[in-house]
C-alpha positions in Angstrom: 106.8 94.9 111.5 108.5 91.5 111.5 112.0 91.2 110.2 113.4 87.7 110.6 116.2 85.7 108.9 114.5 82.4 108.6 116.6 79.4 110.0 115.4 76.7 107.6 113.8 76.3 104.2 110.0 75.7 104.0 106.6 77.3 104.0 106.2 80.2 106.4 102.8 81.8 107.2 102.2 85.4 108.0 98.9 85.8 110.0 97.2 89.1 110.7 94.4 89.5 113.3 92.8 92.6 114.8 94.1 93.2 118.4 91.2 93.1 120.9 88.8 92.0 118.1 89.3 95.3 116.1 88.3 95.1 112.4 88.9 97.0 109.3 91.1 97.3 106.2 94.9 97.2 106.2 97.7 97.2 103.8 100.0 94.2 103.9 103.6 94.3 102.5 105.7 91.2 102.6 109.2 91.1 101.1 112.0 88.6 100.8 115.1 90.6 101.7 115.7 94.1 103.0 115.4 97.1 100.7 117.3 100.2 101.9 116.6 102.0 98.6 120.2 101.3 97.5 119.7 98.0 95.7 117.1 95.8 94.3 118.0 92.9 96.6 114.5 92.7 98.1 111.7 90.9 96.3 108.1 91.8 96.9 106.2 88.6 97.8 102.8 90.3 98.5 101.5 93.8 98.5 97.7 93.9 99.0 94.9 95.7 100.8 93.0 93.2 103.0 90.1 93.4 105.5 89.5 91.8 108.8 85.9 91.4 109.9 83.5 89.2 111.8 83.5 86.5 109.1 87.3 86.8 108.6 88.9 87.7 111.9 92.3 86.3 110.7 94.0 86.5 107.4 96.8 84.0 106.6 99.4 84.3 103.8 101.9 81.5 103.1 105.3 81.8 101.4 108.0 79.3 100.5 111.4 80.6 101.7 114.9 79.3 101.7 117.2 79.0 104.7 118.7 82.4 105.6 116.2 84.4 103.5 115.1 87.6 105.3 111.4 88.0 105.6 110.0 91.5 106.2 106.3 91.8 106.9 104.5 95.1 107.6 100.9 96.1 108.1 99.5 99.7 107.8 96.0 100.3 109.1 93.6 101.9 106.6 90.7 102.0 109.1 90.7 104.2 112.2 90.9 102.2 115.4 92.4 99.1 113.8 95.4 97.7 115.7 96.9 94.6 114.1 98.7 91.6 115.5 101.2 90.2 113.0 102.5 86.6 113.5 105.0 84.5 111.6 104.7 80.7 111.9 107.5 78.4 110.6 107.3 75.2 108.7 107.4 73.3 112.0 104.2 75.0 113.1 106.0 77.1 115.8 105.3 80.8 116.0 108.7 82.5 115.3 107.7 86.0 116.0 104.6 88.0 117.0 104.1 91.8 117.2 101.3 94.2 117.7 101.0 97.3 115.5 99.2 100.4 116.9 98.7 103.9 115.5 100.0 102.9 112.1 97.7 104.6 109.7 98.9 104.3 106.1 97.9 107.9 105.5 100.6 108.9 107.9 103.4 107.4 105.9 105.5 110.1 104.1 105.1 108.4 100.6 101.3 108.6 101.1 101.5 112.3 101.6 103.7 112.9 98.6 106.8 113.8 100.6 110.2 112.5 99.6 
């Protein structure tokens, strides 16, 4: 998961690749703001199921953000063996943050199992 208060206004790009060339489907959630379940301050920018494969080893998603917005980007693997690398690039082309996700099957999330 990437959580970052962006320093300046502009177009930010979230990129997802499979770590070590792994492929498969994943769920991508991107929000502007943090939602702790107590307010509606967070706005969903993208919520989608996407696949990585030989013809599409990287998926990029761009968003216009204002200075001091808080971007939250999360991936959840839907395919066994898929580890994702999540990167955030700023309007200046510099990578602001990069993280690797492992063992994050969406089926393991409590809301997927029907738990509260």
